[in-house]
C-alpha positions in Angstrom: 80.9 92.8 88.3 82.7 96.2 88.7 86.5 96.2 88.0 87.3 97.0 91.6 85.1 94.3 93.0 86.6 91.8 90.6 90.1 92.8 91.8 89.1 92.5 95.4 87.7 89.0 94.8 90.6 87.8 92.7 93.3 89.1 95.0 91.5 88.1 98.2 92.8 91.4 99.6 89.9 93.5 100.9 92.0 96.7 101.1 93.6 96.5 97.7 91.2 98.8 95.8 91.3 101.4 98.5 95.1 101.3 98.6 95.3 101.6 94.8 93.0 104.7 94.9 95.3 106.3 97.5 98.6 105.3 95.9 98.7 104.0 92.4 101.7 101.7 93.3 101.2 100.7 96.9 104.3 100.0 99.0 103.1 96.6 100.1 103.4 95.2 96.6 106.5 93.1 95.6 108.9 94.6 93.2 107.5 92.3 90.5 103.9 93.5 91.2 105.0 97.1 91.2 106.5 96.6 87.8 103.3 95.2 86.5 101.2 98.0 88.0 103.5 100.7 86.6 103.4 99.1 83.2 99.6 98.9 83.3 99.3 102.5 84.4 101.5 103.6 81.5 99.8 101.6 78.8 96.4 102.8 80.2 97.3 106.5 80.5 99.9 107.1 77.8 99.9 104.1 75.4 101.7 106.0 72.7 104.7 106.3 74.9 105.2 102.6 75.3 108.6 101.2 74.2 110.5 98.0 74.1 112.2 99.1 77.3 108.8 98.8 79.1 108.5 95.2 78.0 112.1 94.5 78.9 111.5 95.8 82.4 108.7 93.3 82.8 110.9 90.5 81.6 113.6 91.6 84.0 111.0 91.4 86.7 110.5 87.8 85.8 107.5 87.8 83.4 107.6 85.5 80.4 106.7 86.7 76.9 103.4 84.9 77.3 102.7 86.7 80.6 103.5 90.1 79.1 101.1 89.3 76.2 98.4 88.3 78.7 99.0 91.5 80.7 98.6 93.7 77.5 95.5 91.7 76.5 93.8 92.2 79.9 94.8 95.9 80.1 93.6 96.4 76.6 90.3 94.7 77.3 89.5 96.8 80.3 90.5 100.0 78.4 88.1 98.9 75.6 85.2 98.2 78.0 85.7 101.5 79.8 85.9 103.5 76.5 82.8 101.7 75.3 80.8 102.7 78.4 82.2 106.2 78.3 81.4 106.6 74.7 77.8 105.5 75.3 77.5 107.7 78.3 76.7 104.9 80.7 78.1 104.1 84.1 79.0 100.5 84.6 78.2 100.8 88.3 74.7 102.2 87.6 74.0 99.6 84.9 74.9 96.7 87.2 72.5 98.1 89.9 69.4 97.6 87.7 
């Protein structure tokens, strides 16, 4: 299942993928959700710039240490899968259509 479709099914929000494409941090998200999205964007796009302050911001938004760890693990996993596919020159969408 493609990442976007998985998000759509898990969130039960049909418009979420389209909104995230238009605006990386949609207005309809709660402050807690916005903190999560901003963290994931940063760790995905500029992982070397992550600091303890980024983790502290998530904790201030109400995430536990276990939740922060899970967030990093999931973001890391998706980054790994995407880089694997890119490195092999395959499109996950094309592969799933076979």
